[in-house]
KEDO-248500 format. One record per residue: x, y, z of N, C-alpha, C in turn; residue number from 1. Coordinates in pm, whole numbers, always signed. Layout:
<node n_X="X" n_Y="Y" n_Z="Z" ca_X="X" ca_Y="Y" ca_Z="Z" c_X="X" c_Y="Y" c_Z="Z" k="NUM"/>
...
! end
This chain:
<node n_X="+18613" n_Y="-4738" n_Z="+2939" ca_X="+18484" ca_Y="-4751" ca_Z="+3008" c_X="+18416" c_Y="-4862" c_Z="+2951" k="1"/>
<node n_X="+18377" n_Y="-4961" n_Z="+3017" ca_X="+18295" ca_Y="-5066" ca_Z="+3012" c_X="+18172" c_Y="-5040" c_Z="+2910" k="2"/>
<node n_X="+18144" n_Y="-5092" n_Z="+2789" ca_X="+18052" ca_Y="-5076" ca_Z="+2698" c_X="+17911" c_Y="-5097" c_Z="+2767" k="3"/>
<node n_X="+17891" n_Y="-5200" n_Z="+2844" ca_X="+17767" ca_Y="-5214" ca_Z="+2902" c_X="+17720" c_Y="-5098" c_Z="+3000" k="4"/>
<node n_X="+17835" n_Y="-5074" n_Z="+3089" ca_X="+17819" ca_Y="-4949" ca_Z="+3175" c_X="+17780" c_Y="-4832" c_Z="+3086" k="5"/>
<node n_X="+17854" n_Y="-4797" n_Z="+2978" ca_X="+17829" ca_Y="-4675" ca_Z="+2918" c_X="+17679" c_Y="-4672" c_Z="+2864" k="6"/>
<node n_X="+17618" n_Y="-4775" n_Z="+2840" ca_X="+17478" ca_Y="-4756" ca_Z="+2794" c_X="+17373" c_Y="-4801" c_Z="+2890" k="7"/>
<node n_X="+17422" n_Y="-4825" n_Z="+3024" ca_X="+17305" ca_Y="-4874" ca_Z="+3112" c_X="+17221" c_Y="-4754" c_Z="+3170" k="8"/>
<node n_X="+17266" n_Y="-4655" n_Z="+3156" ca_X="+17171" ca_Y="-4527" ca_Z="+3211" c_X="+17193" c_Y="-4503" c_Z="+3360" k="9"/>
<node n_X="+17279" n_Y="-4585" n_Z="+3421" ca_X="+17305" ca_Y="-4581" ca_Z="+3571" c_X="+17440" c_Y="-4491" c_Z="+3613" k="10"/>
<node n_X="+17479" n_Y="-4432" n_Z="+3528" ca_X="+17590" ca_Y="-4324" ca_Z="+3565" c_X="+17544" c_Y="-4196" c_Z="+3609" k="11"/>
<node n_X="+17610" n_Y="-4136" n_Z="+3681" ca_X="+17570" ca_Y="-4008" ca_Z="+3733" c_X="+17546" c_Y="-3889" c_Z="+3643" k="12"/>
<node n_X="+17609" n_Y="-3908" n_Z="+3527" ca_X="+17581" ca_Y="-3819" ca_Z="+3414" c_X="+17485" c_Y="-3858" c_Z="+3308" k="13"/>
<node n_X="+17419" n_Y="-3958" n_Z="+3347" ca_X="+17314" ca_Y="-4035" ca_Z="+3253" c_X="+17204" c_Y="-3928" c_Z="+3202" k="14"/>
<node n_X="+17151" n_Y="-3934" n_Z="+3091" ca_X="+17061" ca_Y="-3857" ca_Z="+3043" c_X="+16917" c_Y="-3896" c_Z="+3104" k="15"/>
<node n_X="+16901" n_Y="-4015" n_Z="+3170" ca_X="+16788" ca_Y="-4073" ca_Z="+3230" c_X="+16779" c_Y="-4010" c_Z="+3384" k="16"/>
<node n_X="+16886" n_Y="-3949" n_Z="+3438" ca_X="+16864" ca_Y="-3895" ca_Z="+3583" c_X="+16751" c_Y="-3799" c_Z="+3573" k="17"/>
<node n_X="+16729" n_Y="-3703" n_Z="+3497" ca_X="+16623" ca_Y="-3617" ca_Z="+3510" c_X="+16484" c_Y="-3680" c_Z="+3507" k="18"/>
<node n_X="+16494" n_Y="-3790" n_Z="+3422" ca_X="+16357" ca_Y="-3879" ca_Z="+3380" c_X="+16322" c_Y="-3949" c_Z="+3518" k="19"/>
<node n_X="+16431" n_Y="-3995" n_Z="+3573" ca_X="+16409" ca_Y="-4061" ca_Z="+3711" c_X="+16350" c_Y="-3989" c_Z="+3824" k="20"/>
<node n_X="+16389" n_Y="-3862" n_Z="+3807" ca_X="+16346" ca_Y="-3757" ca_Z="+3906" c_X="+16195" c_Y="-3732" c_Z="+3890" k="21"/>
<node n_X="+16143" n_Y="-3730" n_Z="+3755" ca_X="+16008" ca_Y="-3722" ca_Z="+3736" c_X="+15938" c_Y="-3843" c_Z="+3775" k="22"/>
<node n_X="+15987" n_Y="-3952" n_Z="+3748" ca_X="+15935" ca_Y="-4101" ca_Z="+3801" c_X="+15909" c_Y="-4084" c_Z="+3966" k="23"/>
<node n_X="+16009" n_Y="-4041" n_Z="+4037" ca_X="+15990" ca_Y="-4023" ca_Z="+4179" c_X="+15893" c_Y="-3914" c_Z="+4218" k="24"/>
<node n_X="+15892" n_Y="-3803" n_Z="+4139" ca_X="+15790" ca_Y="-3700" ca_Z="+4153" c_X="+15644" c_Y="-3761" c_Z="+4137" k="25"/>
<node n_X="+15642" n_Y="-3837" n_Z="+4041" ca_X="+15502" ca_Y="-3917" ca_Z="+4012" c_X="+15464" c_Y="-4003" c_Z="+4123" k="26"/>
<node n_X="+15561" n_Y="-4058" n_Z="+4210" ca_X="+15511" ca_Y="-4153" ca_Z="+4313" c_X="+15520" c_Y="-4084" c_Z="+4447" k="27"/>
<node n_X="+15534" n_Y="-3933" n_Z="+4445" ca_X="+15535" ca_Y="-3868" ca_Z="+4566" c_X="+15389" c_Y="-3827" c_Z="+4595" k="28"/>
<node n_X="+15298" n_Y="-3938" n_Z="+4591" ca_X="+15167" ca_Y="-3912" ca_Z="+4637" c_X="+15102" c_Y="-4031" c_Z="+4682" k="29"/>
<node n_X="+15052" n_Y="-4038" n_Z="+4801" ca_X="+15013" ca_Y="-4136" ca_Z="+4873" c_X="+14917" c_Y="-4237" c_Z="+4785" k="30"/>
<node n_X="+14814" n_Y="-4147" n_Z="+4732" ca_X="+14711" ca_Y="-4219" ca_Z="+4654" c_X="+14745" c_Y="-4297" c_Z="+4524" k="31"/>
<node n_X="+14849" n_Y="-4231" n_Z="+4469" ca_X="+14929" ca_Y="-4292" ca_Z="+4350" c_X="+14987" c_Y="-4421" c_Z="+4390" k="32"/>
<node n_X="+15072" n_Y="-4411" n_Z="+4508" ca_X="+15130" ca_Y="-4537" ca_Z="+4566" c_X="+15048" c_Y="-4633" c_Z="+4600" k="33"/>
<node n_X="+14934" n_Y="-4607" n_Z="+4652" ca_X="+14832" ca_Y="-4715" ca_Z="+4688" c_X="+14757" c_Y="-4772" c_Z="+4562" k="34"/>
<node n_X="+14727" n_Y="-4686" n_Z="+4457" ca_X="+14688" ca_Y="-4735" ca_Z="+4330" c_X="+14795" c_Y="-4844" c_Z="+4270" k="35"/>
<node n_X="+14908" n_Y="-4816" n_Z="+4265" ca_X="+15025" ca_Y="-4903" ca_Z="+4219" c_X="+15002" c_Y="-5040" c_Z="+4308" k="36"/>
<node n_X="+15007" n_Y="-5018" n_Z="+4431" ca_X="+15010" ca_Y="-5142" ca_Z="+4512" c_X="+14864" c_Y="-5230" c_Z="+4475" k="37"/>
<node n_X="+14761" n_Y="-5164" n_Z="+4463" ca_X="+14629" ca_Y="-5222" ca_Z="+4429" c_X="+14636" c_Y="-5297" c_Z="+4304" k="38"/>
<node n_X="+14713" n_Y="-5246" n_Z="+4199" ca_X="+14716" ca_Y="-5302" ca_Z="+4061" c_X="+14830" c_Y="-5398" c_Z="+4044" k="39"/>
<node n_X="+14906" n_Y="-5429" n_Z="+4159" ca_X="+15026" ca_Y="-5529" ca_Z="+4152" c_X="+14977" c_Y="-5658" c_Z="+4067" k="40"/>
<node n_X="+14858" n_Y="-5708" n_Z="+4127" ca_X="+14834" ca_Y="-5853" ca_Z="+4077" c_X="+14723" c_Y="-5865" c_Z="+3976" k="41"/>
<node n_X="+14634" n_Y="-5763" n_Z="+3969" ca_X="+14528" ca_Y="-5775" ca_Z="+3875" c_X="+14480" c_Y="-5640" c_Z="+3822" k="42"/>
<node n_X="+14411" n_Y="-5640" n_Z="+3705" ca_X="+14353" ca_Y="-5510" ca_Z="+3646" c_X="+14214" c_Y="-5482" c_Z="+3733" k="43"/>
<node n_X="+14193" n_Y="-5357" n_Z="+3718" ca_X="+14068" ca_Y="-5322" ca_Z="+3791" c_X="+13998" c_Y="-5186" c_Z="+3725" k="44"/>
<node n_X="+13876" n_Y="-5180" n_Z="+3741" ca_X="+13809" ca_Y="-5067" ca_Z="+3713" c_X="+13807" c_Y="-4919" c_Z="+3811" k="45"/>
<node n_X="+13786" n_Y="-4819" n_Z="+3776" ca_X="+13805" ca_Y="-4708" ca_Z="+3862" c_X="+13721" c_Y="-4721" c_Z="+3983" k="46"/>
<node n_X="+13602" n_Y="-4781" n_Z="+3987" ca_X="+13520" ca_Y="-4770" ca_Z="+4104" c_X="+13568" c_Y="-4875" c_Z="+4217" k="47"/>
<node n_X="+13614" n_Y="-4994" n_Z="+4154" ca_X="+13695" ca_Y="-5080" ca_Z="+4254" c_X="+13823" c_Y="-5036" c_Z="+4327" k="48"/>
<node n_X="+13893" n_Y="-4962" n_Z="+4244" ca_X="+14023" ca_Y="-4894" ca_Z="+4293" c_X="+13977" c_Y="-4788" c_Z="+4395" k="49"/>
<node n_X="+13867" n_Y="-4715" n_Z="+4359" ca_X="+13831" ca_Y="-4596" ca_Z="+4448" c_X="+13782" c_Y="-4663" c_Z="+4587" k="50"/>
<node n_X="+13721" n_Y="-4789" n_Z="+4595" ca_X="+13681" ca_Y="-4832" ca_Z="+4718" c_X="+13817" c_Y="-4868" c_Z="+4800" k="51"/>
<node n_X="+13908" n_Y="-4931" n_Z="+4723" ca_X="+14028" ca_Y="-4984" ca_Z="+4781" c_X="+14123" c_Y="-4870" c_Z="+4859" k="52"/>
<node n_X="+14134" n_Y="-4763" n_Z="+4762" ca_X="+14214" ca_Y="-4659" ca_Z="+4831" c_X="+14123" c_Y="-4542" c_Z="+4897" k="53"/>
<node n_X="+13991" n_Y="-4566" n_Z="+4902" ca_X="+13910" ca_Y="-4486" ca_Z="+4989" c_X="+13927" c_Y="-4344" c_Z="+4933" k="54"/>
<node n_X="+13908" n_Y="-4320" n_Z="+4829" ca_X="+13893" ca_Y="-4205" ca_Z="+4745" c_X="+13771" c_Y="-4195" c_Z="+4651" k="55"/>
<node n_X="+13709" n_Y="-4085" n_Z="+4604" ca_X="+13619" ca_Y="-4071" ca_Z="+4528" c_X="+13654" c_Y="-4124" c_Z="+4392" k="56"/>
<node n_X="+13567" n_Y="-4173" n_Z="+4297" ca_X="+13599" ca_Y="-4215" ca_Z="+4172" c_X="+13648" c_Y="-4122" c_Z="+4088" k="57"/>
<node n_X="+13614" n_Y="-3987" n_Z="+4110" ca_X="+13663" ca_Y="-3868" ca_Z="+4036" c_X="+13803" c_Y="-3846" c_Z="+4075" k="58"/>
<node n_X="+13829" n_Y="-3844" n_Z="+4184" ca_X="+13978" ca_Y="-3828" ca_Z="+4231" c_X="+14063" c_Y="-3925" c_Z="+4187" k="59"/>
<node n_X="+14014" n_Y="-4048" n_Z="+4181" ca_X="+14099" ca_Y="-4164" ca_Z="+4133" c_X="+14129" c_Y="-4160" c_Z="+3991" k="60"/>
<node n_X="+14017" n_Y="-4115" n_Z="+3913" ca_X="+14034" ca_Y="-4116" ca_Z="+3767" c_X="+14130" c_Y="-4005" c_Z="+3746" k="61"/>
<node n_X="+14147" n_Y="-3881" n_Z="+3832" ca_X="+14257" ca_Y="-3798" ca_Z="+3801" c_X="+14369" c_Y="-3854" c_Z="+3812" k="62"/>
<node n_X="+14406" n_Y="-3920" n_Z="+3912" ca_X="+14528" ca_Y="-3979" ca_Z="+3959" c_X="+14571" c_Y="-4080" c_Z="+3846" k="63"/>
<node n_X="+14478" n_Y="-4174" n_Z="+3802" ca_X="+14505" ca_Y="-4255" ca_Z="+3696" c_X="+14529" c_Y="-4203" c_Z="+3569" k="64"/>
<node n_X="+14487" n_Y="-4094" n_Z="+3532" ca_X="+14525" ca_Y="-4010" ca_Z="+3418" c_X="+14658" c_Y="-3970" c_Z="+3437" k="65"/>
<node n_X="+14706" n_Y="-3922" n_Z="+3536" ca_X="+14853" ca_Y="-3880" ca_Z="+3559" c_X="+14948" c_Y="-4004" c_Z="+3540" k="66"/>
<node n_X="+14902" n_Y="-4112" n_Z="+3582" ca_X="+14972" ca_Y="-4238" ca_Z="+3584" c_X="+14987" c_Y="-4288" c_Z="+3437" k="67"/>
<node n_X="+14867" n_Y="-4272" n_Z="+3378" ca_X="+14866" ca_Y="-4310" ca_Z="+3232" c_X="+14947" c_Y="-4229" c_Z="+3147" k="68"/>
<node n_X="+14952" n_Y="-4107" n_Z="+3160" ca_X="+15034" ca_Y="-4012" ca_Z="+3092" c_X="+15181" c_Y="-4032" c_Z="+3115" k="69"/>
<node n_X="+15223" n_Y="-4088" n_Z="+3243" ca_X="+15349" ca_Y="-4111" ca_Z="+3275" c_X="+15394" c_Y="-4256" c_Z="+3243" k="70"/>
<node n_X="+15284" n_Y="-4312" n_Z="+3177" ca_X="+15311" ca_Y="-4466" ca_Z="+3118" c_X="+15339" c_Y="-4572" c_Z="+3241" k="71"/>
<node n_X="+15271" n_Y="-4523" n_Z="+3360" ca_X="+15271" ca_Y="-4636" ca_Z="+3462" c_X="+15159" c_Y="-4727" c_Z="+3445" k="72"/>
<node n_X="+15052" n_Y="-4684" n_Z="+3402" ca_X="+14945" ca_Y="-4780" ca_Z="+3381" c_X="+14896" c_Y="-4785" c_Z="+3236" k="73"/>
<node n_X="+14831" n_Y="-4889" n_Z="+3197" ca_X="+14768" ca_Y="-4890" ca_Z="+3057" c_X="+14595" c_Y="-4919" c_Z="+3097" k="74"/>
<node n_X="+14531" n_Y="-4913" n_Z="+2977" ca_X="+14398" ca_Y="-4946" ca_Z="+2998" c_X="+14349" c_Y="-5052" c_Z="+2907" k="75"/>
<node n_X="+14230" n_Y="-5104" n_Z="+2928" ca_X="+14166" ca_Y="-5201" ca_Z="+2842" c_X="+14023" c_Y="-5167" c_Z="+2863" k="76"/>
<node n_X="+13942" n_Y="-5150" n_Z="+2756" ca_X="+13805" ca_Y="-5123" ca_Z="+2761" c_X="+13711" c_Y="-5248" c_Z="+2732" k="77"/>
<node n_X="+13610" n_Y="-5269" n_Z="+2822" ca_X="+13529" ca_Y="-5381" ca_Z="+2797" c_X="+13384" c_Y="-5312" c_Z="+2802" k="78"/>
<node n_X="+13332" n_Y="-5296" n_Z="+2682" ca_X="+13206" ca_Y="-5221" ca_Z="+2694" c_X="+13220" c_Y="-5083" c_Z="+2736" k="79"/>
<node n_X="+13146" n_Y="-5044" n_Z="+2842" ca_X="+13156" ca_Y="-4913" ca_Z="+2888" c_X="+13267" c_Y="-4896" c_Z="+2994" k="80"/>
<node n_X="+13315" n_Y="-5018" n_Z="+3048" ca_X="+13397" ca_Y="-5003" ca_Z="+3152" c_X="+13560" c_Y="-4999" c_Z="+3095" k="81"/>
<node n_X="+13622" n_Y="-4932" n_Z="+3171" ca_X="+13776" ca_Y="-4918" ca_Z="+3156" c_X="+13846" c_Y="-4978" c_Z="+3263" k="82"/>
<node n_X="+13936" n_Y="-5086" n_Z="+3239" ca_X="+14016" ca_Y="-5149" ca_Z="+3329" c_X="+14154" c_Y="-5103" c_Z="+3320" k="83"/>
<node n_X="+14210" n_Y="-5073" n_Z="+3448" ca_X="+14356" ca_Y="-5027" ca_Z="+3451" c_X="+14441" c_Y="-5133" c_Z="+3509" k="84"/>
<node n_X="+14556" n_Y="-5132" n_Z="+3449" ca_X="+14665" ca_Y="-5238" ca_Z="+3484" c_X="+14799" c_Y="-5174" c_Z="+3471" k="85"/>
<node n_X="+14894" n_Y="-5224" n_Z="+3556" ca_X="+15044" ca_Y="-5163" ca_Z="+3547" c_X="+15080" c_Y="-5193" c_Z="+3403" k="86"/>
<node n_X="+15160" n_Y="-5119" n_Z="+3357" ca_X="+15226" ca_Y="-5110" ca_Z="+3224" c_X="+15337" c_Y="-5211" c_Z="+3236" k="87"/>
<node n_X="+15406" n_Y="-5243" n_Z="+3340" ca_X="+15514" ca_Y="-5324" ca_Z="+3358" c_X="+15542" c_Y="-5340" c_Z="+3501" k="88"/>
<node n_X="+15637" n_Y="-5423" n_Z="+3541" ca_X="+15666" ca_Y="-5465" ca_Z="+3670" c_X="+15749" c_Y="-5356" c_Z="+3763" k="89"/>
<node n_X="+15794" n_Y="-5255" n_Z="+3682" ca_X="+15891" ca_Y="-5159" ca_Z="+3739" c_X="+15829" c_Y="-5073" c_Z="+3843" k="90"/>
<node n_X="+15706" n_Y="-5026" n_Z="+3832" ca_X="+15631" ca_Y="-4926" ca_Z="+3915" c_X="+15620" c_Y="-5009" c_Z="+4052" k="91"/>
<node n_X="+15574" n_Y="-5132" n_Z="+4034" ca_X="+15541" ca_Y="-5218" ca_Z="+4150" c_X="+15692" c_Y="-5234" c_Z="+4213" k="92"/>
<node n_X="+15793" n_Y="-5260" n_Z="+4151" ca_X="+15897" ca_Y="-5294" ca_Z="+4232" c_X="+15958" c_Y="-5161" c_Z="+4299" k="93"/>
<node n_X="+15950" n_Y="-5036" n_Z="+4216" ca_X="+15981" ca_Y="-4917" ca_Z="+4293" c_X="+15903" c_Y="-4877" c_Z="+4425" k="94"/>
<node n_X="+15774" n_Y="-4906" n_Z="+4414" ca_X="+15690" ca_Y="-4886" ca_Z="+4538" c_X="+15741" c_Y="-4988" c_Z="+4646" k="95"/>
<node n_X="+15763" n_Y="-5120" n_Z="+4606" ca_X="+15785" ca_Y="-5200" ca_Z="+4710" c_X="+15934" c_Y="-5162" c_Z="+4785" k="96"/>
<node n_X="+16020" n_Y="-5135" n_Z="+4692" ca_X="+16145" ca_Y="-5072" ca_Z="+4753" c_X="+16137" c_Y="-4970" c_Z="+4829" k="97"/>
<node n_X="+16064" n_Y="-4880" n_Z="+4788" ca_X="+16041" ca_Y="-4759" ca_Z="+4872" c_X="+15979" c_Y="-4796" c_Z="+5019" k="98"/>
<node n_X="+15887" n_Y="-4888" n_Z="+5018" ca_X="+15826" ca_Y="-4921" ca_Z="+5140" c_X="+15932" c_Y="-5005" c_Z="+5225" k="99"/>
<node n_X="+16016" n_Y="-5077" n_Z="+5159" ca_X="+16116" ca_Y="-5154" ca_Z="+5242" c_X="+16218" c_Y="-5047" c_Z="+5301" k="100"/>
<node n_X="+16239" n_Y="-4957" n_Z="+5212" ca_X="+16339" ca_Y="-4843" ca_Z="+5261" c_X="+16264" c_Y="-4756" c_Z="+5377" k="101"/>
<node n_X="+16141" n_Y="-4744" n_Z="+5363" ca_X="+16053" ca_Y="-4682" ca_Z="+5482" c_X="+16054" c_Y="-4753" c_Z="+5621" k="102"/>
<node n_X="+16055" n_Y="-4906" n_Z="+5594" ca_X="+16072" ca_Y="-4993" ca_Z="+5710" c_X="+16184" c_Y="-4950" c_Z="+5789" k="103"/>
<node n_X="+16294" n_Y="-4919" n_Z="+5731" ca_X="+16433" ca_Y="-4903" ca_Z="+5799" c_X="+16413" c_Y="-4786" c_Z="+5863" k="104"/>
<node n_X="+16333" n_Y="-4690" n_Z="+5863" ca_X="+16320" ca_Y="-4583" ca_Z="+5956" c_X="+16248" c_Y="-4620" c_Z="+6082" k="105"/>
<node n_X="+16207" n_Y="-4733" n_Z="+6102" ca_X="+16131" ca_Y="-4790" ca_Z="+6214" c_X="+16252" c_Y="-4855" c_Z="+6315" k="106"/>
<node n_X="+16207" n_Y="-4859" n_Z="+6436" ca_X="+16303" ca_Y="-4919" ca_Z="+6520" c_X="+16297" c_Y="-5071" c_Z="+6504" k="107"/>
<node n_X="+16413" n_Y="-5122" n_Z="+6532" ca_X="+16428" ca_Y="-5288" ca_Z="+6501" c_X="+16449" c_Y="-5333" c_Z="+6350" k="108"/>
<node n_X="+16447" n_Y="-5464" n_Z="+6336" ca_X="+16487" ca_Y="-5509" ca_Z="+6206" c_X="+16359" c_Y="-5518" c_Z="+6143" k="109"/>
<node n_X="+16358" n_Y="-5452" n_Z="+5985" ca_X="+16233" ca_Y="-5434" ca_Z="+5905" c_X="+16195" c_Y="-5576" c_Z="+5882" k="110"/>
<node n_X="+16071" n_Y="-5581" n_Z="+5851" ca_X="+15984" ca_Y="-5714" ca_Z="+5827" c_X="+16082" c_Y="-5788" c_Z="+5713" k="111"/>
<node n_X="+16108" n_Y="-5705" n_Z="+5609" ca_X="+16180" ca_Y="-5766" ca_Z="+5495" c_X="+16302" c_Y="-5823" c_Z="+5509" k="112"/>
<node n_X="+16355" n_Y="-5803" n_Z="+5645" ca_X="+16493" ca_Y="-5871" ca_Z="+5678" c_X="+16472" c_Y="-5990" c_Z="+5764" k="113"/>
<node n_X="+16346" n_Y="-6029" n_Z="+5805" ca_X="+16322" ca_Y="-6149" ca_Z="+5889" c_X="+16333" c_Y="-6288" c_Z="+5789" k="114"/>
<node n_X="+16360" n_Y="-6375" n_Z="+5857" ca_X="+16362" ca_Y="-6514" ca_Z="+5777" c_X="+16215" c_Y="-6547" c_Z="+5773" k="115"/>
<node n_X="+16185" n_Y="-6630" n_Z="+5642" ca_X="+16044" ca_Y="-6649" ca_Z="+5633" c_X="+15972" c_Y="-6723" c_Z="+5748" k="116"/>
<node n_X="+16051" n_Y="-6810" n_Z="+5832" ca_X="+15979" ca_Y="-6865" ca_Z="+5938" c_X="+15965" c_Y="-6773" c_Z="+6051" k="117"/>
<node n_X="+16042" n_Y="-6693" n_Z="+6086" ca_X="+16044" ca_Y="-6572" ca_Z="+6182" c_X="+15921" c_Y="-6495" c_Z="+6158" k="118"/>
<node n_X="+15897" n_Y="-6451" n_Z="+6038" ca_X="+15795" ca_Y="-6361" ca_Z="+6000" c_X="+15654" c_Y="-6418" c_Z="+6057" k="119"/>
<node n_X="+15625" n_Y="-6550" n_Z="+6043" ca_X="+15510" ca_Y="-6612" ca_Z="+6094" c_X="+15495" c_Y="-6628" c_Z="+6231" k="120"/>
<node n_X="+15604" n_Y="-6622" n_Z="+6304" ca_X="+15594" ca_Y="-6620" ca_Z="+6448" c_X="+15529" c_Y="-6510" c_Z="+6544" k="121"/>
! end
């Protein structure tokens, strides 16, 4: 067996399979997916995120706490405000890939398969 493959974690018997299932479980909630999408490009406080995802700040705080425990997001405190940001690019990529996969369930050619000049037409 190739040494790089052996340690990649992408084999069917990898110890990471169960952890990957937990990652998917964490993303099996529309509000959490929306929060990850909102945090793709910048950090934000709870109230701003609550407006974006159209949920109460209390509900958003609970979702962010779960995402923080799962190490999807990290925080930075500035005075009394707490700002959330993605811990790394992987959560954003997972969500983007899931949306691309969802587009395949629609009729026709998914938007992500269009040429850049076709998409603007």
